[in-house]
C-alpha positions, -999 to 999 in steps of 0.1 A, spaced: -54 297 -165 -67 261 -163 -70 245 -130 -74 211 -145 -45 188 -129 -46 162 -158 -26 182 -185 1 189 -162 4 154 -147 6 139 -184 33 165 -190 53 153 -158 49 117 -167 60 120 -203 90 140 -191 102 115 -166 122 84 -170 123 71 -134 89 72 -116 86 57 -82 53 55 -64 44 54 -27 8 42 -17 -12 40 14 -47 29 26 -65 56 5 -57 39 -28 -77 8 -17 -107 23 0 -128 22 -31 -121 -15 -32 -139 -18 -2 -111 -20 24 -116 7 51 -85 27 59 -70 29 93 -73 67 101 -105 77 81 -141 83 95 -146 45 92 -111 34 98 -100 8 122 -86 33 146 -116 54 147 -146 29 146 -131 7 174 -144 -23 156 -110 -38 165 -88 -27 193 -57 -19 173 -33 -20 203 -41 -55 207 -46 -64 171 -14 -51 157 11 -52 187 36 -79 183 40 -82 222 2 -86 226 2 -112 195 29 -133 213 8 -134 245 -26 -138 227 -31 -139 190 -67 -142 192 -77 -105 187 -53 -104 155 -69 -136 141 -104 -123 147 -94 -92 126 -75 -115 101 -107 -136 95 -125 -106 85 -99 -92 65 -93 -125 46 -129 -131 41 -132 -96 25 -101 -100 4 -116 -127 -16 -144 -104 -27 -124 -74 -36 -107 -64 -68 -79 -38 -75 -92 -3 -82 -88 20 -113 -57 34 -96 -41 0 -90 -47 -8 -125 -33 25 -139 -1 19 -119 3 -15 -134 -3 -2 -169 22 26 -164 49 1 -152 40 -20 -182 46 10 -204 82 15 -189 72 45 -170 69 35 -132 100 16 -120 87 5 -86 56 10 -61 65 12 -25 32 4 -4 23 6 30 -7 -15 25 -11 -54 34 -39 -61 7 -19 -74 -23 -39 -54 -46 -9 -40 -66 1 -76 -72 -34 -86 -82 -35 -55 -104 -2 -68 -122 24 -46 -109 56 -65 -107 80 -45 -89 64 -39 -54 80 -33 -20 55 -43 9 70 -21 35 44 -35 61 43 -70 46 14 -88 35 -6 -120 40 9 -137 10 34 -157 31 35 -167 68 59 -187 91 58 -208 123 73 -187 151 88 -220 166 104 -241 137 103 -212 112 83 -233 85 68 -213 57 32 -214 45 15 -198 15 -16 -177 14 -38 -206 6 -27 -225 35 -31 -196 62 -65 -186 44 -79 -223 50 -70 -222 87 -81 -187 94 -115 -192 77 -122 -221 101 -122 -196 130 -91 -214 146 -57 -198 155 -33 -213 130 -8 -237 144 20 -256 126 24 -293 130 51 -284 156 25 -267 175 40 -232 170 18 -204 163 18 -192 128 22 -156 122 16 -139 87 46 -119 74 30 -85 81 47 -59 101 33 -54 136 38 -25 159 72 -33 175 88 -47 144 109 -32 118 95 -24 84 105 -43 54 126 -31 24 132 4 39 168 7 24 156 -5 -8 127 20 -7 152 47 3 175 41 -26 143 41 -51 132 75 -36 167 90 -41 166 79 -76 132 93 -87 128 121 -111 91 119 -103 76 106 -71 39 99 -66 23 99 -32 -11 84 -34 -37 78 -7 -15 82 23 -14 110 49 24 105 54 23 103 90 34 67 96 73 65 97 95 55 82 76 53 50 67 90 58 104 100 57 107 89 19 96 121 1 123 140 18 150 122 1 134 126 -34 156 149 -59 130 150 -86 93 163 -87 66 152 -64 30 146 -72 5 141 -43 -30 124 -52 -52 121 -23 -89 125 -12 -81 153 11 -51 177 18 -19 162 35 5 183 55 38 180 36 61 210 31 85 201 4 100 226 -22 96 201 -50 59 194 -49 49 200 -85 12 190 -83 -12 184 -55 -46 168 -63 -74 166 -38 -99 143 -55 -113 108 -58 -81 89 -65 -99 64 -89 -118 93 -108 -85 110 -112 -66 80 -125 -91 71 -150 -91 106 -165 -54 105 -165 -49 72 -182 -76 84 -209 -55 115 -214 -24 94 -218 -36 72 -245 -12 75 -274 12 99 -257 35 77 -235 58 70 -265 51 102 -285 
């Protein structure tokens, strides 16, 4: 019996009409963005103090630690490109297979790859707002200020905060994500350890089959897991897209 997961994944995709995807930091590590909990992650390397950087209460007292992180992240962002996996998901959406991507990432790489229906549960740097007057700022405006090593302030002198979700804030789009999970006949879990809630709760609401693609095993006990792949995510999706050529509409 073949242990190659590609034919089975091709079959699952061809049989499905409503594919929903949940992604985490692991889909972006090959782009050069370190994850948060891996060997070189922000929580293990201690390059940044996560309790200061991502805590909303601390940000309101002193936004400097966050903006030190933001400077490095934004400087890195300008050099990175979507991975093969990001591009594959965008292509599968374009082919009418994937209906939405739910992501815990704040890097905007799904949008860069061309995915149209993306729910950024943890927000992103693509927009920001003044905490005092609520004026909104686009990414280029924020980027210009951050790369000058200054804490961004509005003309009203209020602090500007990117629209990302800090510890102590509610995630975005949870109810929409829940409805999507409940509608899925095939649900991909890609590059996430499924330990950060509430996103980690979504798989339990999926009525259809589940496919897990991650570089290491994740602890998820679900009766409807149809395929679990422990491989380099980009290598897998490169092979998958090669195998799908000419088969999506056949």
